[in-house]
N, C-alpha and C positions, 0 to 999 in steps of 0.2 A: 659320558655319562651313562651309568647303568640304566637299563630299562626298567627295573624295578624302583629304583630311586626317582626316576621321572614319573611313574605312575603314582608313587607317594606324593610328590609335589603337586601333581594334577589333582589329586584328592583333596588336598588342603586348599589349593588355590580355587577349585571350583566351589568348595564350600564357603569360603570367605567371600568370594566374588557373587554367589547367589544370595548370600545374606545381605550383602551390601545393597544389590539390586532391590531385594524385597523391602529393605528399610526405606530406599529412595521411592518405590512405588506407593508404600504405605502413606509416606509422608506427601509425595507430590501429586499423585494420580487420585488415589483413594481420599486423602485427607483425613485419614483416621487419627493420625498423630502428626505433630509438627516437630520435625527433627532438623537440626542445623547441619551444616555441611560437615563440620568436623566429626561430630558424633556418628554421622553416616558411615564415615571411613574406619571405625573401630575394628570391624572384623578383618580389614585388610592390614592393619597394625598387628593383629595376632598372626597372619600369614607371614608379614615381615619378621616377626620374632621367631617364627618357625625357621624361615630360611637362614637367619643369623645363627640359630642354635645349631644348626647341621654343618657347622664348619669343622667339627672334629668330635671325637668320642670322649669317654665312653657314654652310651646312652642308657638311661634307666629303663625299667619295665613299663613305666607310664609314658615314655617319650615315644608314641607311635603315631603315625598319621591319623589315624582314626581318632585319637584323642586331641590332636590339634584341630582337626576338622570340627569336633564337637565343641571345643573351646572357641572356634570363630563363631559358630552359630549360637552359642550360649552369650557370647559378647554382644552378638546383635540382638538377642532377645532382651538382654538387660537394657541396652539403649532404647529400645522401643518402649519397654516397661517404665523406665525412668522418665522418657519424654511424655508418656501418657498420664503419668502422675503428676507431672509438673504443670 
């Protein structure tokens, strides 16, 4: 594995993991919103999609780890907003 690819994977994994933990903390500890188990794991699904999309090329200009990390964080924000609205 190339070092650059490992760094890219780490960026996306860290974003998805941190977002998942933030949702769990908001739901369980703080009690600000009530989020179920499956919706809490949505950012990790974005990371899984990232991993499965990296099997081959060609990759587009938008297919960068920074964008995947932002997508994981955005998915977490959508889960929190949807849970707060319901």
